[in-house]
Backbone bond lengths (Angstrom), bond angles and torsions (degrees), N, CA, C in turn:
res aa  C-N    CA-C-N  psi(-1)  N-CA   C-N-CA  omega(-1)  CA-C   N-CA-C  phi
1 M - - - 1.461 - - 1.487 108.24 -
2 L 1.354 119.57 129.35 1.456 122.97 177.33 1.439 112.00 -77.55
3 S 1.330 116.05 146.98 1.442 119.44 171.66 1.539 111.20 -69.99
4 P 1.345 116.53 155.19 1.493 117.90 177.10 1.509 111.30 -48.06
5 T 1.373 121.01 -45.68 1.457 121.24 -176.32 1.507 110.99 -67.76
6 A 1.330 119.54 -38.89 1.496 120.78 174.36 1.522 111.49 -66.02
7 T 1.315 119.25 -36.61 1.457 122.40 178.82 1.522 109.64 -63.50
8 I 1.297 119.16 -46.70 1.478 121.89 178.50 1.553 108.23 -60.78
9 A 1.279 116.51 -46.90 1.491 119.19 -178.65 1.559 111.40 -60.07
10 L 1.306 113.45 -43.68 1.506 117.29 177.69 1.526 110.48 -63.60
11 A 1.248 117.51 -44.49 1.427 122.67 -177.98 1.529 110.10 -61.92
12 T 1.327 115.08 -43.14 1.480 117.43 175.61 1.519 113.98 -58.33
13 I 1.350 115.61 -40.82 1.400 120.55 179.00 1.542 111.24 -65.32
14 L 1.347 112.13 -48.76 1.485 118.20 -176.09 1.574 110.83 -63.88
15 L 1.266 114.61 -39.35 1.462 117.18 -178.12 1.530 113.69 -83.46
16 G 1.326 117.90 3.60 1.441 118.50 170.65 1.532 114.64 70.64
17 L 1.304 115.91 18.39 1.475 116.96 -174.09 1.516 109.66 -69.68
18 Q 1.325 119.38 -21.50 1.444 118.25 179.87 1.434 115.56 -93.18
19 F 1.368 118.97 -0.67 1.436 125.62 178.72 1.543 108.13 -108.79
20 C 1.324 117.32 95.17 1.477 124.07 -177.45 1.451 110.71 -121.85
21 S 1.352 118.21 124.55 1.381 116.91 -176.29 1.537 114.40 -85.61
22 S 1.304 117.20 -31.59 1.442 123.84 -172.46 1.574 110.50 -96.63
23 E 1.310 112.46 155.75 1.452 117.86 176.86 1.514 111.68 -60.60
24 L 1.331 115.15 -36.16 1.496 120.68 179.87 1.530 106.78 -59.91
25 D 1.333 118.80 -46.95 1.467 120.20 -175.08 1.514 111.08 -68.30
26 Q 1.386 115.47 -31.15 1.445 116.97 176.06 1.524 110.31 -66.94
27 R 1.329 120.19 -35.44 1.422 122.03 177.13 1.537 109.20 -66.66
28 R 1.334 116.95 -39.95 1.480 121.48 177.43 1.489 109.46 -55.56
29 L 1.334 115.18 -47.32 1.428 121.78 -173.53 1.489 113.35 -61.55
30 R 1.358 118.78 -32.60 1.409 121.33 179.46 1.540 116.49 -74.94
31 G 1.371 110.84 -10.26 1.495 114.95 174.44 1.501 116.18 90.33
32 T 1.347 117.03 -8.92 1.436 118.50 179.28 1.493 109.93 -125.55
33 P 1.355 119.82 46.34 1.472 121.56 179.82 1.486 112.77 -76.18
34 F 1.299 115.56 148.18 1.460 121.17 171.23 1.535 107.74 -128.04
35 E 1.309 118.62 132.82 1.450 121.95 176.80 1.466 108.93 -116.66
36 R 1.306 116.20 124.19 1.426 120.70 179.98 1.533 109.30 -78.95
37 T 1.333 115.09 133.28 1.414 121.66 171.96 1.524 111.01 -121.03
38 T 1.261 117.31 176.40 1.530 118.41 179.69 1.469 113.68 -68.54
39 D 1.358 117.49 -12.73 1.478 122.64 -175.24 1.514 110.94 -111.37
40 G 1.350 119.13 -0.52 1.473 114.31 -177.71 1.512 106.96 147.16
41 Y 1.319 116.50 -156.28 1.448 123.66 -178.82 1.523 109.52 -113.18
42 V 1.346 113.11 131.24 1.488 119.47 175.86 1.488 107.29 -114.54
43 Q 1.353 116.69 126.89 1.430 123.97 175.71 1.507 110.55 -87.45
44 V 1.271 118.75 128.96 1.470 122.63 -179.92 1.515 108.57 -124.10
45 D 1.336 119.05 116.74 1.429 125.19 -179.47 1.546 107.42 -112.12
46 T 1.304 118.41 126.58 1.457 121.80 168.89 1.482 110.61 -93.46
47 L 1.278 120.33 125.67 1.413 126.79 -175.87 1.521 112.12 -131.42
48 V 1.315 117.95 148.55 1.444 121.52 171.92 1.547 106.17 -115.74
49 L 1.343 116.09 108.87 1.409 122.75 179.02 1.559 107.59 -90.01
50 L 1.308 118.36 150.41 1.504 119.87 -178.15 1.570 105.53 -122.04
51 D 1.343 110.64 118.29 1.489 115.09 170.46 1.541 107.52 -87.06
52 S 1.336 116.76 100.14 1.448 121.14 -173.72 1.561 110.74 -66.51
53 S 1.317 115.51 -26.34 1.525 115.53 -178.84 1.522 112.54 -67.91
54 R 1.342 116.01 -22.10 1.474 121.53 -179.28 1.540 107.76 -117.11
55 N 1.369 119.85 -1.89 1.461 122.85 -174.17 1.503 110.89 52.85
56 R 1.303 117.72 44.04 1.460 122.71 -172.57 1.539 111.37 -123.33
57 P 1.315 117.69 122.57 1.460 122.35 175.00 1.516 106.35 -77.52
58 I 1.342 114.83 144.12 1.475 120.86 178.19 1.493 106.11 -132.92
59 P 1.305 119.26 103.16 1.493 123.61 177.53 1.577 106.54 -75.10
60 I 1.305 113.88 140.35 1.458 119.61 173.85 1.524 111.05 -138.83
61 A 1.310 115.21 154.65 1.483 121.57 168.31 1.575 103.48 -111.60
62 Y 1.358 113.62 127.36 1.422 119.55 -174.49 1.557 107.10 -116.60
63 Y 1.330 114.33 123.23 1.479 122.31 -172.53 1.555 107.57 -117.12
64 R 1.345 113.73 135.79 1.448 118.30 175.73 1.535 108.06 -162.02
65 L 1.306 117.67 159.66 1.454 120.44 173.00 1.489 111.21 -61.47
66 E 1.288 116.55 131.76 1.479 120.29 174.53 1.467 110.65 -60.21
67 G 1.343 119.39 132.02 1.450 122.53 -179.99 1.480 116.48 85.93
68 S 1.351 116.04 -9.38 1.437 120.76 178.88 1.516 109.05 -68.28
69 D 1.354 116.09 134.30 1.442 121.61 175.14 1.536 112.10 -81.13
70 Q 1.363 116.75 -8.44 1.458 122.50 174.51 1.555 114.91 64.59
71 V 1.417 114.81 11.84 1.432 116.58 175.22 1.514 112.00 -60.67
72 N 1.311 117.60 117.09 1.453 126.44 -178.32 1.567 112.48 62.70
73 A 1.261 117.45 14.92 1.483 120.80 170.89 1.538 107.49 -62.58
74 K 1.317 117.05 136.17 1.441 119.74 -178.65 1.473 111.59 -92.91
75 L 1.293 115.65 139.10 1.532 122.03 -175.30 1.463 107.56 -90.78
76 V 1.380 113.83 134.04 1.419 124.23 171.56 1.453 111.41 -117.51
77 L 1.319 120.05 127.45 1.457 125.10 174.83 1.459 113.01 -101.69
78 I 1.375 119.94 125.57 1.416 126.02 177.28 1.503 110.92 -105.78
79 S 1.324 116.98 132.22 1.506 121.11 179.13 1.553 106.00 -122.81
80 H 1.328 113.10 123.84 1.448 122.29 -174.73 1.552 109.84 -76.08
81 G 1.321 115.19 163.77 1.456 121.38 172.34 1.507 109.22 -74.87
82 Y 1.338 115.78 170.23 1.406 122.32 -176.72 1.487 109.81 -64.82
83 G 1.340 121.13 127.01 1.412 125.71 178.30 1.442 115.93 -121.10
84 E 1.346 116.77 34.92 1.476 122.03 178.48 1.491 113.53 56.62
85 N 1.286 119.40 31.65 1.469 126.40 176.61 1.534 110.50 67.23
86 K 1.335 117.52 19.25 1.429 119.50 176.66 1.499 114.35 -71.37
87 P 1.363 119.98 142.63 1.489 121.34 178.42 1.561 108.41 -67.32
88 G 1.260 113.43 153.14 1.474 121.23 170.08 1.520 114.96 80.91
89 T 1.335 117.42 6.90 1.471 117.42 177.88 1.457 114.04 -60.13
90 Y 1.312 116.50 -32.21 1.491 121.68 179.47 1.533 113.33 -62.50
91 L 1.334 118.51 -12.71 1.460 121.61 -178.97 1.508 112.64 -91.86
92 H 1.374 115.22 -0.34 1.451 119.35 -173.77 1.558 114.16 -81.62
93 F 1.317 117.08 -1.89 1.514 120.28 178.82 1.510 107.97 -113.54
94 S 1.285 120.87 35.77 1.447 120.09 -179.84 1.532 115.36 -68.36
95 S 1.329 116.57 -30.73 1.486 119.81 177.38 1.517 110.58 -63.85
96 L 1.366 115.31 -50.43 1.441 118.21 178.01 1.509 114.54 -62.61
97 A 1.368 113.93 -44.07 1.506 118.22 -179.00 1.473 110.36 -63.13
98 R 1.304 119.10 -44.79 1.461 120.41 -176.59 1.539 111.17 -65.53
99 N 1.329 118.01 -36.65 1.436 120.22 175.10 1.440 113.15 -62.02
100 L 1.297 119.66 -42.89 1.454 123.86 178.60 1.483 110.21 -64.27
101 A 1.419 116.03 -44.51 1.405 118.77 178.16 1.547 115.08 -60.32
102 I 1.303 116.99 -35.49 1.452 122.85 175.20 1.484 113.95 -60.22
103 H 1.339 113.36 -28.17 1.491 120.76 -179.14 1.501 110.86 -98.81
104 G 1.339 119.09 19.21 1.428 120.57 170.00 1.497 117.30 98.07
105 Y 1.299 119.63 -1.52 1.447 121.16 -179.06 1.489 108.89 -87.27
106 A 1.288 116.91 154.39 1.482 124.78 165.88 1.552 107.21 -102.00
107 V 1.310 114.53 125.05 1.447 122.40 -167.33 1.546 111.62 -119.69
108 A 1.322 119.13 124.91 1.465 119.72 173.77 1.559 108.19 -119.14
109 S 1.361 115.34 118.92 1.393 121.69 174.03 1.493 108.78 -97.71
110 I 1.376 117.09 127.98 1.479 123.05 -164.50 1.559 107.53 -110.19
111 Q 1.320 115.99 133.88 1.444 122.98 167.38 1.534 107.29 -84.26
112 H 1.381 114.87 116.57 1.479 116.62 -174.17 1.527 112.05 -98.93
113 E 1.311 117.14 -32.26 1.496 118.05 178.49 1.531 109.68 -101.86
114 L 1.310 114.85 141.14 1.431 123.40 172.83 1.523 110.66 -108.80
115 P 1.307 118.26 156.67 1.527 120.21 -174.37 1.511 115.42 -52.23
116 N 1.353 115.39 -36.58 1.485 117.51 -176.45 1.527 113.98 -91.92
117 D 1.368 118.03 6.39 1.470 120.06 176.01 1.564 110.27 -71.95
118 E 1.318 111.81 156.32 1.494 116.02 173.69 1.487 108.09 -60.40
119 T 1.343 115.39 149.39 1.458 118.61 178.52 1.596 106.86 -80.24
120 L 1.313 110.96 157.45 1.476 117.62 -177.95 1.547 113.80 -74.33
121 P 1.328 118.62 131.13 1.433 123.02 -177.56 1.543 109.65 -59.80
122 M 1.339 115.72 135.95 1.435 121.76 178.55 1.561 115.38 -115.30
123 K 1.364 115.41 -0.73 1.436 119.81 -179.38 1.553 106.90 -136.36
124 G 1.293 110.02 155.52 1.523 115.60 175.75 1.561 111.29 94.30
125 D 1.291 115.55 -161.40 1.508 121.90 177.34 1.496 107.67 -72.93
126 L 1.306 115.66 88.74 1.534 120.29 -171.89 1.506 112.72 -63.39
127 A 1.328 119.35 -36.52 1.463 120.78 -178.75 1.564 108.27 -64.19
128 A 1.307 115.86 -40.82 1.497 118.84 178.44 1.492 112.32 -70.23
129 L 1.362 114.49 -47.50 1.477 119.04 -174.20 1.457 114.70 -69.54
130 R 1.352 116.87 -30.87 1.452 121.00 179.03 1.539 113.46 -85.65
131 R 1.260 117.74 -8.30 1.494 122.08 -177.10 1.562 110.96 -50.25
132 P 1.353 118.25 -47.93 1.463 116.62 -178.32 1.561 112.62 -60.90
133 N 1.310 114.99 -35.46 1.404 119.00 174.98 1.545 115.57 -59.67
134 W 1.348 111.92 -47.01 1.448 118.73 176.00 1.544 112.28 -62.91
135 E 1.307 114.08 -43.06 1.516 117.02 -179.88 1.521 110.58 -62.75
136 R 1.333 119.37 -40.01 1.428 120.88 173.33 1.521 110.48 -60.91
137 G 1.364 117.96 -40.58 1.463 119.78 177.72 1.441 110.23 -61.80
138 V 1.331 121.36 -43.67 1.453 123.04 179.34 1.565 110.32 -62.36
139 A 1.312 116.64 -37.74 1.507 119.38 177.54 1.591 107.31 -63.49
140 N 1.364 116.32 -43.46 1.433 118.87 177.04 1.542 111.99 -59.32
141 M 1.299 115.96 -44.63 1.493 117.85 -176.39 1.522 108.55 -67.91
142 E 1.228 122.92 -40.12 1.451 125.77 -179.39 1.551 109.43 -65.53
143 F 1.349 114.66 -41.84 1.431 117.28 179.39 1.547 112.06 -63.68
144 V 1.351 114.96 -43.75 1.494 120.38 -179.25 1.564 107.20 -65.11
145 R 1.300 119.40 -40.29 1.487 120.82 178.71 1.575 110.41 -57.58
146 E 1.356 114.22 -46.76 1.497 117.14 -178.68 1.513 109.86 -70.55
147 A 1.337 117.96 -41.79 1.444 118.89 -176.67 1.522 114.08 -64.44
148 L 1.329 114.47 -39.65 1.482 117.65 177.21 1.541 111.79 -67.84
149 G 1.341 113.31 -34.86 1.452 116.80 177.86 1.533 112.51 -62.83
150 R 1.342 114.77 -35.67 1.437 119.88 175.26 1.551 113.88 -72.50
151 R 1.331 112.02 -40.79 1.470 116.70 -177.22 1.545 112.41 -73.05
152 Y 1.301 117.25 -30.71 1.453 122.68 -177.93 1.545 106.65 -130.22
153 P 1.336 116.06 86.00 1.476 119.87 -173.09 1.504 114.60 -61.21
154 S 1.380 117.80 -24.86 1.462 119.47 -176.15 1.573 108.92 -85.49
155 L 1.308 119.86 -3.77 1.401 121.59 179.33 1.524 112.75 -76.99
156 H 1.297 117.07 138.81 1.473 122.56 -178.95 1.577 108.86 -81.80
157 T 1.304 114.83 103.18 1.444 117.41 -176.97 1.555 113.52 -122.73
158 D 1.319 117.36 4.86 1.436 120.25 178.95 1.547 111.48 -66.39
159 R 1.354 111.29 -43.19 1.491 116.19 174.93 1.544 107.45 -131.97
160 I 1.342 112.74 116.49 1.483 118.29 -175.24 1.544 109.56 -112.88
161 D 1.340 114.84 175.10 1.468 122.09 171.57 1.518 108.20 -111.98
162 V 1.298 113.27 143.82 1.494 118.46 178.91 1.506 111.26 -125.60
163 I 1.325 113.16 141.44 1.489 119.81 -179.53 1.553 106.28 -135.21
164 G 1.338 115.46 137.29 1.436 118.19 177.86 1.492 112.46 -145.98
165 H 1.287 117.14 146.47 1.492 120.95 179.93 1.518 109.99 -109.85
166 S 1.321 115.56 131.82 1.493 123.44 176.76 1.532 109.18 52.17
167 N 1.310 119.76 -119.32 1.503 117.75 -178.65 1.558 110.73 -62.77
168 G 1.292 119.14 -28.00 1.442 117.85 174.55 1.525 109.29 -72.04
169 G 1.309 118.65 -26.70 1.494 121.59 176.15 1.537 107.11 -68.29
170 D 1.296 119.48 -37.46 1.462 122.51 175.60 1.506 109.07 -58.87
171 M 1.332 116.20 -44.53 1.502 120.54 178.12 1.487 108.41 -62.58
172 A 1.278 119.21 -45.51 1.522 121.35 -174.97 1.531 108.42 -62.85
173 M 1.366 117.61 -39.85 1.421 118.37 -179.36 1.582 111.71 -69.58
174 L 1.338 114.87 -33.70 1.466 118.69 177.05 1.495 109.74 -70.16
175 F 1.281 118.74 -39.08 1.477 123.29 175.66 1.551 111.51 -56.08
176 A 1.354 111.59 -46.54 1.475 116.19 -178.96 1.522 111.42 -67.72
177 E 1.332 116.30 -29.18 1.465 118.45 177.62 1.558 111.16 -74.58
178 M 1.299 116.52 -41.13 1.465 123.40 -176.97 1.542 111.85 -76.80
179 H 1.260 117.19 -32.96 1.496 122.71 -175.07 1.512 112.46 -127.10
180 P 1.292 120.75 56.19 1.444 122.74 -169.87 1.581 112.09 -62.54
181 T 1.319 118.37 -31.90 1.408 120.11 -176.68 1.571 112.31 -77.14
182 R 1.298 113.63 -12.50 1.520 116.16 -177.85 1.559 110.13 -101.95
183 V 1.265 118.92 7.46 1.451 122.27 -179.96 1.511 111.81 -123.85
184 G 1.356 113.93 130.41 1.481 117.15 170.91 1.519 113.93 -87.36
185 T 1.357 113.98 -53.75 1.449 119.55 176.79 1.516 109.81 -132.55
186 A 1.347 117.41 134.89 1.444 121.46 176.87 1.534 107.21 -120.65
187 I 1.362 111.77 124.92 1.512 117.75 -174.72 1.510 107.16 -119.51
188 S 1.366 115.14 122.77 1.445 122.85 170.27 1.510 109.30 -96.67
189 L 1.393 115.44 127.41 1.415 121.57 171.41 1.517 106.82 -98.34
190 D 1.325 114.42 85.80 1.485 122.78 174.62 1.481 114.92 62.23
191 N 1.324 118.34 42.43 1.435 119.72 168.40 1.482 109.03 -66.81
192 R 1.398 114.20 157.05 1.524 116.33 -169.10 1.504 112.21 -130.55
193 R 1.332 119.89 -11.56 1.510 121.38 -169.23 1.529 113.38 -120.19
194 M 1.269 117.79 -43.65 1.471 120.16 -177.01 1.551 111.45 -82.75
195 P 1.276 117.66 121.53 1.464 119.59 179.92 1.544 111.57 -57.62
196 L 1.303 116.14 138.04 1.483 120.04 174.87 1.516 108.37 -66.44
197 P 1.333 118.87 134.76 1.446 119.38 179.88 1.568 108.97 -61.45
198 R 1.249 117.15 137.30 1.504 121.21 177.61 1.516 106.90 -93.76
199 V 1.341 115.13 78.75 1.462 120.91 -175.72 1.531 106.44 -144.63
200 S 1.347 114.00 159.90 1.500 120.26 177.18 1.476 109.03 -96.59
201 Q 1.317 119.78 -20.39 1.436 124.21 178.92 1.596 106.04 -136.03
202 P 1.329 117.98 121.68 1.444 128.60 -1.81 1.531 114.23 -66.27
203 R 1.300 117.78 174.36 1.442 122.66 177.42 1.536 108.32 -79.54
204 I 1.326 118.05 125.32 1.429 121.94 -175.67 1.524 109.27 -108.79
205 C 1.361 116.14 132.77 1.420 121.20 174.41 1.508 111.26 -138.77
206 S 1.333 118.02 151.71 1.469 121.69 178.48 1.484 108.57 -142.65
207 V 1.331 114.58 128.50 1.475 124.79 175.27 1.508 108.46 -102.38
208 R 1.369 116.14 125.19 1.409 122.67 -170.17 1.497 113.66 -111.45
209 A 1.348 116.56 134.25 1.439 122.18 175.97 1.519 108.27 -84.54
210 N 1.333 116.21 178.12 1.440 122.46 -169.88 1.580 112.55 -98.04
211 D 1.329 119.25 -0.46 1.425 119.84 -169.17 1.527 115.48 -136.39
212 A 1.305 118.17 10.99 1.474 118.29 -173.28 1.545 106.19 -142.19
213 P 1.283 118.56 84.31 1.435 121.84 -177.00 1.562 112.32 -66.00
214 A 1.270 115.00 144.62 1.475 119.69 178.32 1.509 110.89 -77.28
215 D 1.268 120.62 153.99 1.441 126.01 175.62 1.542 109.22 -60.18
216 P 1.307 118.17 155.29 1.501 119.36 177.13 1.499 111.37 -60.22
217 G 1.317 115.14 133.97 1.431 123.23 177.96 1.471 114.79 89.80
218 V 1.308 119.59 -5.55 1.474 122.78 179.71 1.510 110.18 -74.17
219 L 1.333 118.81 -42.25 1.456 119.99 -178.42 1.499 108.34 -98.50
220 P 1.336 116.64 143.95 1.531 119.47 178.49 1.513 111.09 -71.19
221 T 1.320 113.59 154.61 1.442 119.02 176.41 1.549 108.09 -72.45
222 P 1.336 116.53 163.01 1.505 117.33 176.39 1.480 113.76 -53.05
223 E 1.351 117.32 -36.15 1.469 120.18 177.16 1.482 110.93 -64.25
224 E 1.347 118.25 -43.67 1.465 119.28 179.65 1.600 110.90 -68.44
225 Q 1.306 115.64 -34.32 1.468 116.79 175.71 1.519 111.49 -60.32
226 A 1.301 114.44 -42.26 1.458 119.52 -176.63 1.579 109.14 -70.14
227 L 1.309 114.46 -40.56 1.485 120.78 -176.37 1.515 111.54 -63.47
228 F 1.381 115.07 -46.57 1.486 117.93 -174.79 1.555 113.91 -104.09
229 G 1.335 119.37 1.83 1.388 120.24 177.13 1.511 111.62 74.12
230 I 1.331 117.90 29.77 1.494 120.53 -178.93 1.544 106.18 -81.19
231 R 1.324 115.56 138.06 1.472 121.93 177.55 1.541 109.69 -101.02
232 I 1.348 115.44 125.52 1.482 120.76 171.17 1.543 104.60 -120.77
233 I 1.330 114.86 121.57 1.468 121.15 -177.58 1.511 108.09 -121.36
234 D 1.314 118.96 121.24 1.412 127.44 178.34 1.533 108.68 -88.80
235 L 1.349 117.62 135.48 1.432 125.67 175.00 1.536 107.10 -114.46
236 P 1.279 120.85 86.16 1.522 123.28 -172.79 1.543 112.73 -60.93
237 D 1.311 120.76 -21.60 1.420 121.14 -178.54 1.492 114.74 -100.99
238 T 1.356 117.66 8.99 1.468 121.07 -175.94 1.487 111.86 -117.46
239 R 1.364 113.83 132.02 1.492 120.62 176.51 1.558 108.05 -86.59
240 H 1.315 111.22 161.63 1.485 118.07 -179.71 1.511 111.82 -59.33
241 V 1.332 118.85 -33.45 1.492 118.39 -175.54 1.544 107.81 -87.54
242 D 1.301 118.64 -4.67 1.465 118.88 -179.76 1.572 112.88 -97.26
243 M 1.249 116.35 40.27 1.478 119.63 178.88 1.535 112.90 -114.18
244 D 1.331 115.80 14.07 1.432 119.70 178.13 1.547 106.39 -132.41
245 D 1.329 119.90 -155.14 1.411 123.76 -175.97 1.524 113.08 -69.61
246 R 1.343 117.95 -10.00 1.468 119.16 -179.56 1.535 109.95 -79.70
247 A 1.357 119.76 -13.48 1.433 122.46 -179.01 1.541 112.52 -66.48
248 P 1.307 117.28 149.12 1.497 117.93 173.29 1.557 108.60 -58.30
249 E 1.322 113.68 154.37 1.483 120.13 -176.13 1.476 112.17 -55.79
250 K 1.314 120.79 -36.28 1.479 121.60 -175.68 1.588 108.22 -70.55
251 Q 1.312 116.56 -37.96 1.485 120.00 179.97 1.587 109.19 -73.21
252 R 1.338 118.09 -34.29 1.461 118.34 176.59 1.516 109.62 -63.28
253 A 1.353 116.09 -42.46 1.487 120.58 -179.87 1.513 109.72 -62.05
254 V 1.278 120.33 -41.04 1.454 123.33 -177.84 1.596 109.91 -67.05
255 L 1.378 114.42 -42.33 1.470 119.10 -178.89 1.551 108.10 -70.13
256 N 1.318 119.02 -39.92 1.415 121.35 -177.50 1.546 110.42 -64.00
257 Q 1.271 117.80 -42.65 1.495 121.26 176.57 1.508 111.22 -66.01
258 L 1.362 117.32 -42.60 1.435 120.83 -176.41 1.608 110.17 -63.67
259 V 1.302 115.63 -43.24 1.525 120.98 179.69 1.500 107.36 -64.62
260 L 1.321 118.90 -43.21 1.462 119.39 177.43 1.469 112.23 -61.93
261 D 1.314 117.80 -40.03 1.510 118.71 178.96 1.492 111.89 -64.52
262 L 1.365 116.92 -39.07 1.451 122.81 179.91 1.496 110.05 -63.75
263 L 1.294 117.96 -42.66 1.450 121.78 178.98 1.506 114.46 -66.37
264 T 1.320 113.26 -34.88 1.459 119.02 -179.33 1.580 108.51 -92.44
265 K 1.301 118.16 8.87 1.467 123.12 174.89 1.530 114.97 63.94
266 K 1.275 114.53 32.93 1.498 117.16 175.84 1.541 111.25 -86.00
């Protein structure tokens, strides 16, 4: 059994955090990076948190306005889609995270899979077979929420917002189901397996791509949407894989504004 210190060191090596080719990534590594945007400065810190109860390192990218005291800033957790356990997947939502930070949110994008984790099942009863992966993701999210609350006492972490893409959307929906009092708004970016909670609190929203239908029963019926106030938004020009930084600039701008509107209840 590795010590916590050794585990963090090994995770850092495995996740490639020390191998950065660009100057921007080198600034990220030092922990005090600033990224200029058209609206100001966004500070991005890459951290590796250690959940000692599970002896599990959890890399995150933490975005906030530079100079912000974070008093009452609301925390948003982003969960990436499945990336075949590849390192750095948590960095693929920088466009969305930066846009939210510009508007006053504190955003943590979480790396859920590590290189040595079991791969995600692709055949069979996927909702049942992937449940352990989602539950581990929920544990990661809850640990990050608590850890950031301790690290930044002025940050508002009692009730957070959660966003997840694809398999990360399944995690976000499960988090909302398991911890309803800790979530204000839960947004699925085209999750396909975990049924959306049929509840009015927390607020449930799902943004749908044009090429990846959800399994039967995942999405609420129109009657359920009306009853619980669940928002389902179709993006007819967006593919499932185009909901992160890989999307064309125009589609990223549309998604960024849509997510912001959902979080501010527009």
